[in-house]
GUBALUM-114400 format. One record per residue (C-alpha): residue number from 1; x, y, z. Coordinates in steps of 0.1 Angstrom, whole numbers. Example, Ala and Ser with C-alpha at 12.3 -4.5 7.8 and 13.67 -1.06 7.14 Angstrom:
BEGIN
R  num      x      y      z
R    1    123    -45     78
R    2    137    -11     71
This chain:
BEGIN
R  num      x      y      z
R    1   -623    -58    207
R    2   -588    -45    202
R    3   -561    -41    229
R    4   -541    -13    212
R    5   -544     24    216
R    6   -529     49    191
R    7   -514     83    199
R    8   -513    104    168
R    9   -488    132    173
R   10   -501    162    154
R   11   -492    192    176
R   12   -461    204    156
R   13   -462    236    136
R   14   -441    225    107
R   15   -420    257    105
R   16   -397    241     79
R   17   -427    238     55
R   18   -430    276     54
R   19   -467    274     61
R   20   -488    292     86
R   21   -511    262     88
R   22   -501    230    107
R   23   -487    207     81
R   24   -510    178     91
R   25   -539    200     80
R   26   -525    208     46
R   27   -541    191     16
R   28   -523    161      0
R   29   -540    151    -33
R   30   -573    165    -20
R   31   -572    152     16
R   32   -558    166     48
R   33   -525    149     55
R   34   -536    136     89
R   35   -566    118     74
R   36   -545     92     57
R   37   -531     79     90
R   38   -565     81    107
R   39   -580     60     79
R   40   -555     33     85
R   41   -558     31    123
R   42   -596     34    121
R   43   -598      3    100
R   44   -575    -19    121
R   45   -594    -43    144
R   46   -564    -44    168
R   47   -570     -7    175
R   48   -595      1    202
R   49   -590     39    205
R   50   -571     68    191
R   51   -559     99    209
R   52   -551    128    187
R   53   -526    153    202
R   54   -531    187    186
R   55   -517    222    190
R   56   -538    238    217
R   57   -553    264    193
R   58   -561    237    167
R   59   -581    214    190
R   60   -615    228    178
R   61   -604    226    141
R   62   -593    190    145
R   63   -626    181    162
R   64   -649    198    136
R   65   -630    196    104
R   66   -614    162    108
R   67   -630    139    134
R   68   -666    150    130
R   69   -665    157     93
R   70   -650    122     85
R   71   -669    104    113
R   72   -640     87    130
R   73   -655     64    157
R   74   -623     54    174
R   75   -610     89    182
R   76   -618     91    219
R   77   -601    124    227
R   78   -583    153    211
R   79   -559    166    237
R   80   -537    197    236
R   81   -500    191    230
R   82   -470    206    247
R   83   -440    226    238
R   84   -419    196    225
R   85   -429    163    209
R   86   -420    145    242
R   87   -445    167    261
R   88   -472    160    235
R   89   -468    122    236
R   90   -469    123    274
R   91   -502    141    273
R   92   -515    114    250
R   93   -502     87    273
R   94   -520    102    303
R   95   -553    103    283
R   96   -550     67    271
R   97   -574     40    285
R   98   -556     22    314
R   99   -570    -12    303
R  100   -551    -12    269
R  101   -521    -35    266
R  102   -502    -18    237
R  103   -498     18    225
R  104   -488     28    190
R  105   -472     62    187
R  106   -474     76    152
R  107   -464    109    135
R  108   -494    126    120
R  109   -471    138     93
R  110   -465    103     80
R  111   -495     98     58
R  112   -482     69     38
R  113   -482     43     66
R  114   -498     11     53
R  115   -521    -12     73
R  116   -495    -40     67
R  117   -467    -20     83
R  118   -489    -10    113
R  119   -499    -47    119
R  120   -464    -59    115
R  121   -451    -36    142
R  122   -481    -43    166
R  123   -476    -81    163
R  124   -438    -78    169
R  125   -445    -57    200
R  126   -468    -84    213
R  127   -438   -107    213
R  128   -410    -84    224
R  129   -428    -57    243
R  130   -415    -29    221
R  131   -410    -25    184
R  132   -405      1    157
R  133   -401      0    119
R  134   -368      9    102
R  135   -352      9     68
R  136   -315      4     60
R  137   -297     36     52
R  138   -290     38     15
R  139   -266     67     14
R  140   -230     69     26
R  141   -230     86     60
R  142   -202    107     73
R  143   -196    125    106
R  144   -187    161     99
R  145   -171    185    123
R  146   -180    221    131
R  147   -155    233    105
R  148   -173    213     78
R  149   -146    187     74
R  150   -153    150     74
R  151   -141    133    106
R  152   -151     98     98
R  153   -172     76     75
R  154   -197     55     93
R  155   -204     19     86
R  156   -239     20     72
R  157   -244    -18     72
R  158   -258    -15    108
R  159   -275     19    104
R  160   -313     22    100
R  161   -337     51     96
R  162   -363     47    122
R  163   -400     54    114
R  164   -433     53    131
R  165   -456     38    143
R  166   -436     27    173
R  167   -454      2    195
R  168   -449     -5    233
R  169   -465    -20    263
R  170   -485      9    277
R  171   -474      5    313
R  172   -437      3    304
R  173   -437     33    281
R  174   -455     53    308
R  175   -428     43    333
R  176   -401     52    308
R  177   -416     87    303
R  178   -420     92    341
R  179   -383     85    346
R  180   -373    106    316
R  181   -391    137    329
R  182   -379    132    365
R  183   -342    130    353
R  184   -344    156    326
R  185   -338    132    298
R  186   -349    143    263
R  187   -353    119    234
R  188   -359    125    197
R  189   -384     96    195
R  190   -402     72    219
R  191   -379     43    212
R  192   -349     64    226
R  193   -368     70    258
R  194   -378     33    261
R  195   -343     21    254
R  196   -329     44    281
R  197   -351     32    309
R  198   -368     -1    299
R  199   -345    -20    275
R  200   -341    -28    238
R  201   -366    -22    211
R  202   -371    -47    183
R  203   -367    -32    148
R  204   -390    -46    121
R  205   -389    -40     83
R  206   -402     -6     75
R  207   -412     10     43
R  208   -393     36     23
R  209   -426     51     12
R  210   -435     58     48
R  211   -418     91     47
R  212   -423    120     71
R  213   -435    152     55
R  214   -411    179     68
R  215   -404    201     38
R  216   -422    211      6
R  217   -400    185    -13
R  218   -415    158      9
R  219   -450    169     -2
R  220   -440    165    -38
R  221   -426    130    -31
R  222   -458    119    -13
R  223   -479    133    -41
R  224   -459    112    -66
R  225   -463     80    -46
R  226   -500     85    -42
R  227   -505     94    -78
R  228   -491     60    -88
R  229   -515     42    -64
R  230   -547     61    -69
R  231   -574     49    -94
R  232   -588     72   -121
R  233   -625     78   -125
R  234   -645     94   -153
R  235   -679    109   -151
R  236   -703    125   -176
R  237   -732    149   -170
R  238   -759    164   -191
R  239   -786    190   -184
R  240   -811    211   -203
R  241   -835    238   -194
R  242   -862    256   -213
R  243   -859    294   -220
R  244   -889    313   -207
R  245   -898    349   -201
R  246   -897    364   -166
R  247   -866    346   -154
R  248   -830    356   -149
R  249   -804    339   -171
R  250   -776    324   -150
R  251   -749    302   -165
R  252   -718    292   -147
R  253   -728    315   -119
R  254   -728    345   -142
R  255   -759    367   -147
R  256   -761    372   -184
R  257   -783    400   -199
R  258   -810    384   -221
R  259   -847    388   -226
R  260   -853    352   -213
R  261   -840    330   -185
R  262   -839    293   -178
R  263   -869    276   -161
R  264   -862    255   -131
R  265   -867    251    -93
R  266   -833    265    -85
R  267   -816    293   -105
R  268   -816    267   -133
R  269   -778    270   -140
R  270   -776    244   -167
R  271   -738    244   -168
R  272   -734    239   -130
R  273   -760    212   -130
R  274   -742    192   -157
R  275   -709    195   -138
R  276   -726    184   -106
R  277   -739    153   -123
R  278   -706    145   -139
R  279   -688    147   -105
R  280   -715    126    -87
R  281   -713    100   -114
R  282   -675     97   -113
R  283   -677     93    -75
R  284   -702     65    -78
R  285   -730     86    -62
R  286   -766     93    -71
R  287   -777    121    -95
R  288   -782    158    -86
R  289   -820    153    -84
R  290   -816    128    -56
R  291   -796    151    -33
R  292   -813    183    -42
R  293   -849    174    -53
R  294   -871    201    -69
R  295   -898    191    -45
R  296   -878    205    -16
R  297   -886    242    -10
R  298   -853    250      5
R  299   -837    247    -29
R  300   -862    271    -45
R  301   -842    297    -65
R  302   -810    286    -47
R  303   -776    296    -63
R  304   -764    265    -80
R  305   -728    273    -71
R  306   -739    265    -35
R  307   -750    230    -47
R  308   -717    226    -66
R  309   -698    234    -34
R  310   -717    207    -16
R  311   -711    182    -44
R  312   -674    190    -42
R  313   -674    182     -5
R  314   -692    149    -12
R  315   -665    140    -37
R  316   -637    149    -14
R  317   -653    128     14
R  318   -650     98     -9
R  319   -612    104     -9
R  320   -613    117    -45
R  321   -596    146    -61
R  322   -607    166    -92
R  323   -581    163   -119
R  324   -600    183   -145
R  325   -634    193   -158
R  326   -642    198   -195
R  327   -677    212   -203
R  328   -697    226   -232
R  329   -727    250   -232
R  330   -750    244   -262
R  331   -773    271   -275
R  332   -779    297   -302
R  333   -785    328   -280
R  334   -771    346   -262
R  335   -735    346   -270
R  336   -716    335   -239
R  337   -680    337   -251
R  338   -674    370   -232
R  339   -684    353   -199
R  340   -664    320   -202
R  341   -634    331   -180
R  342   -657    344   -153
R  343   -676    311   -153
R  344   -643    292   -150
R  345   -633    312   -120
R  346   -667    307   -104
R  347   -667    269   -108
R  348   -630    267    -96
R  349   -638    288    -65
R  350   -668    267    -56
R  351   -648    235    -58
R  352   -616    248    -43
R  353   -594    239    -73
R  354   -572    258    -97
R  355   -589    276   -126
R  356   -565    257   -149
R  357   -585    225   -141
R  358   -618    239   -154
R  359   -625    242   -191
R  360   -657    257   -206
R  361   -666    259   -243
R  362   -696    272   -261
R  363   -712    259   -293
R  364   -744    260   -313
R  365   -763    233   -332
R  366   -764    253   -364
R  367   -801    260   -360
R  368   -811    224   -355
R  369   -832    210   -327
R  370   -847    227   -297
R  371   -815    246   -289
R  372   -813    257   -326
R  373   -848    270   -324
R  374   -840    290   -293
R  375   -863    270   -271
R  376   -837    261   -245
R  377   -800    257   -236
R  378   -781    225   -228
R  379   -748    217   -213
R  380   -726    186   -210
R  381   -696    180   -188
R  382   -669    153   -184
R  383   -647    151   -153
R  384   -617    131   -143
R  385   -612    122   -106
R  386   -583    104    -90
R  387   -582     86    -57
R  388   -600     59    -38
R  389   -571     34    -38
R  390   -548     29     -8
R  391   -522      3     -1
R  392   -538    -20     23
R  393   -548    -55     35
R  394   -581    -73     35
R  395   -594    -73     70
């Protein structure tokens, strides 16, 4: 049983990002930004509980789309934050279990925190009572006056950029916050408040990759870091359906005028089924028949794009992102070239990706085989996924 609680500060609105959505809910290589931090603290045995502090109007979204969707067991509460970060952390402190020894306060907008870093700060706080990570300043720092002129150049040899998580003894941080509010003191981080009323904070080696996402440029930097660390996975899918009379012909979610349609339990969309199997294979999951069996009446005549959307969610839940899809429809008739762009848009919309990531081609078998004889239509698909690899430690 762990003795550390985590307060994940996620109540900010990220106005500098220029987004109407809280930045911690934005997608970073296919996953919500806040999920990366939650994954790290969920896996640490030292951590007993997590308190997520969210913007008041986003509490239901955080509960349904993050905590319940990804099944975080250690998240005990989602509490509404306040006007300033200091108000939000105080709300988290009041919700924290009184029996915990340490509390780690972390910015939800720092998705690249590693388990090693979190453990390093926790262990240091056990010894010194308070600890935070920091990295030496690389750039020359100058103090600039209101007129834009340099007043002095600072000695950077003793200057550090401070990061999170910042870890403290729970009782002492609570006392520091009580005094700060009673005296009207405002701090830019928790360490400042602790220093003011409780004493020094021990700085441990941070990580330059543990950046805080504040602007769009930070998103690009985080994407670049993750892209170097994430594994690539390839999947292949193949499907075939017989052409029969009395059925609608649906390929790639497009109804195509033809005297025959494809036989199947669902709408028999051969292209979508091939893509589903390719995605499932790349993610290391079972085939489409396992998840959507033709013996289940609820899938009778179902729109296969609905199945594709579900498969996309399953892939995303594995921490994987679709890089691209390349597919081919094989058949003599009908000619589907006029419908290819609409098919691309349908598949992209179902998976929530850009159309540029989906490619669909059409070919014949020059009259050979069952497709050449007009007995059926086949499709094959290849997909590339990225993800599944995080900096971490074996626990």
